[in-house]
C-alpha positions as CSV (number, residue, x, y, z in Angstrom):
1,M,-79.3,-26.4,-3.0
2,A,-81.4,-27.9,-0.2
3,L,-81.9,-31.6,0.6
4,P,-85.5,-32.7,-0.3
5,N,-87.7,-32.6,2.9
6,A,-89.5,-35.7,1.8
7,V,-86.3,-37.8,1.6
8,V,-85.1,-36.6,5.0
9,K,-88.6,-37.2,6.5
10,R,-88.6,-40.8,5.1
11,L,-85.1,-41.4,6.5
12,L,-86.0,-40.1,9.9
13,A,-89.1,-42.3,10.0
14,E,-87.3,-45.4,8.8
15,H,-84.4,-45.0,11.3
16,G,-86.6,-43.6,14.0
17,G,-88.6,-46.7,14.6
18,G,-91.5,-45.7,12.4
19,L,-92.5,-42.7,14.5
20,R,-94.1,-39.8,12.8
21,V,-92.0,-36.7,12.2
22,S,-93.1,-33.1,12.6
23,G,-92.5,-30.5,10.0
24,S,-90.2,-28.5,12.3
25,A,-88.2,-31.7,13.1
26,V,-87.7,-32.3,9.3
27,T,-86.5,-28.7,8.9
28,K,-84.0,-29.1,11.8
29,A,-82.8,-32.4,10.4
30,V,-82.3,-30.9,6.9
31,E,-80.3,-28.0,8.4
32,A,-78.2,-30.5,10.4
33,A,-77.6,-32.8,7.4
34,E,-76.6,-29.9,5.2
35,D,-74.2,-28.6,7.8
36,Y,-72.6,-32.0,8.2
37,I,-72.3,-32.4,4.4
38,A,-70.7,-28.9,4.1
39,R,-68.1,-29.8,6.8
40,L,-67.5,-33.2,5.1
41,A,-67.0,-31.5,1.8
42,R,-64.5,-29.0,3.3
43,A,-62.5,-31.8,5.0
44,A,-62.5,-34.0,1.8
45,Q,-61.4,-31.0,-0.2
46,A,-58.5,-30.4,2.2
47,S,-57.5,-34.1,1.8
48,A,-57.6,-33.8,-2.0
49,D,-55.7,-30.5,-1.9
50,G,-53.1,-32.1,0.3
51,D,-52.6,-34.8,-2.3
52,K,-52.5,-32.1,-5.1
53,R,-55.6,-33.4,-6.8
54,K,-58.6,-31.5,-8.1
55,T,-61.0,-34.4,-7.6
56,I,-62.5,-35.5,-4.3
57,M,-62.1,-39.3,-4.2
58,D,-63.8,-41.9,-2.0
59,G,-60.7,-42.1,0.2
60,D,-61.0,-38.4,0.8
61,I,-64.6,-38.9,2.0
62,D,-63.4,-41.8,4.3
63,K,-60.7,-39.6,5.8
64,A,-63.1,-36.7,6.2
65,R,-65.7,-39.0,8.0
66,A,-63.0,-40.3,10.3
67,S,-61.8,-36.8,11.2
68,L,-65.4,-35.5,11.8
69,G,-66.3,-38.4,14.0
């Protein structure tokens, strides 16, 4: 499942000072965001597994974000 290009483009424009965003930049940003989310999910899963849970909780996401930087 891919992140919607329109959402990523809107976020880039909003947080990029209102600059226009090229199609190729949106594609690269989608790839980067999906990569980060995949790494975040793996780190959160490891945290949940360590606590012997089958559910990723918000604390797992917090720990994963801290570990990823």
